[in-house]
C-alpha positions as CSV (number, residue, x, y, z in Angstrom):
1,M,-14.3,0.8,7.0
2,N,-15.7,1.2,3.5
3,L,-14.5,4.2,1.7
4,V,-17.5,4.4,-0.7
5,T,-21.2,3.4,-0.4
6,L,-23.0,0.8,-2.4
7,D,-25.0,3.6,-4.1
8,E,-21.8,5.5,-5.1
9,A,-20.3,2.3,-6.6
10,K,-23.5,1.4,-8.5
11,L,-23.7,4.9,-9.9
12,R,-20.1,4.8,-11.1
13,L,-20.4,1.3,-12.4
14,R,-23.8,2.0,-14.1
15,V,-25.4,-1.0,-12.4
16,D,-29.2,-1.0,-12.0
17,G,-31.1,-3.4,-9.8
18,T,-30.0,-5.4,-6.8
19,A,-28.7,-8.6,-8.4
20,L,-25.0,-7.7,-7.9
21,D,-25.3,-5.8,-4.6
22,A,-23.7,-8.5,-2.5
23,D,-20.8,-8.9,-4.9
24,I,-20.3,-5.1,-5.1
25,E,-20.4,-4.8,-1.3
26,L,-17.6,-7.4,-1.1
27,M,-15.6,-5.6,-3.8
28,I,-16.0,-2.3,-1.9
29,G,-14.7,-3.9,1.3
30,G,-11.7,-5.4,-0.5
31,A,-10.9,-2.2,-2.4
32,S,-11.2,-0.1,0.7
33,T,-8.9,-2.4,2.7
34,A,-6.3,-2.4,-0.1
35,I,-6.4,1.4,-0.4
36,L,-6.2,2.0,3.4
37,R,-3.2,-0.4,3.6
38,H,-1.6,1.4,0.7
39,L,-2.1,4.8,2.4
40,G,-1.0,3.6,5.8
41,D,-0.7,6.5,8.3
42,A,-1.6,9.0,5.5
43,A,-5.2,7.8,6.0
44,N,-5.2,9.2,9.5
45,E,-5.8,12.6,8.0
46,F,-9.4,11.8,7.3
47,L,-10.0,8.9,9.8
48,L,-8.8,10.6,13.0
49,D,-10.0,13.7,14.9
50,G,-7.6,16.5,16.0
51,N,-6.8,14.5,19.2
52,G,-5.8,11.4,17.2
53,D,-8.9,9.5,18.1
54,P,-10.9,7.5,15.5
55,L,-13.8,9.4,14.0
56,P,-17.2,7.6,14.0
57,E,-17.8,6.2,10.5
58,D,-20.7,8.6,10.0
59,Q,-18.4,11.6,10.6
60,V,-15.6,10.4,8.3
61,V,-15.3,12.5,5.1
62,V,-13.4,10.5,2.5
63,P,-11.5,12.8,0.1
64,D,-12.6,12.7,-3.5
65,D,-9.2,11.3,-4.8
66,V,-9.5,8.4,-2.3
67,K,-13.1,7.8,-3.3
68,N,-12.2,7.8,-7.0
69,A,-9.3,5.4,-6.4
70,T,-11.6,3.1,-4.5
71,L,-14.3,3.3,-7.2
72,Y,-11.7,2.6,-9.9
73,L,-10.5,-0.5,-8.1
74,V,-14.1,-1.7,-7.6
75,G,-14.6,-1.3,-11.3
76,V,-11.5,-3.4,-12.1
77,M,-12.8,-6.1,-9.7
78,L,-16.2,-6.1,-11.4
79,R,-14.9,-6.1,-15.0
80,D,-12.1,-8.6,-14.4
81,P,-13.4,-11.2,-11.8
82,D,-10.8,-13.8,-12.9
83,G,-7.9,-11.4,-12.4
84,A,-6.6,-11.6,-16.0
85,E,-5.7,-7.9,-15.9
86,G,-3.7,-8.5,-12.7
87,K,-1.0,-10.2,-14.7
88,D,0.1,-6.7,-15.8
89,W,0.6,-5.5,-12.2
90,D,3.5,-6.1,-9.9
91,V,2.7,-8.3,-7.0
92,G,1.8,-6.3,-4.0
93,Y,0.9,-3.1,-6.0
94,L,-2.3,-1.5,-7.0
95,P,-3.2,-0.6,-10.6
96,R,-1.3,2.5,-11.8
97,P,-4.4,4.7,-12.0
98,V,-5.1,4.0,-8.4
99,T,-1.6,4.7,-7.2
100,A,-1.5,7.8,-9.3
101,L,-4.6,9.1,-7.6
102,L,-3.1,8.4,-4.1
103,A,0.5,9.2,-4.7
104,S,0.4,12.7,-3.2
105,R,-1.1,11.4,0.0
106,R,1.7,9.0,0.7
107,K,4.3,10.0,3.2
108,P,6.9,10.2,1.7
109,P,5.1,10.6,-1.6
110,L,5.7,7.7,-4.0
111,A,4.9,7.6,-7.7
């Protein structure tokens, strides 16, 4: 499940045209997966209905903080395709601005 649309990502990234669409779609998928894994069960708040059943994708309302974290991560992927910035991150962790946006959603909350 992608947490942002191609149009949302292109708007945030200030990308015109379609030349990078396939790359950005791949980055959106990777960023969404990383964020959903980071959130774990906390993502159920916006992915499941009141009975605990998965919502259809067209009914999922992704919270703004989760969208912003996803868009930030997509931006990192676009600006740093070789992963040079990644050397500053601990293995298995997302960039600090992403975890800061998501920290209050984690159960228990982590900084």
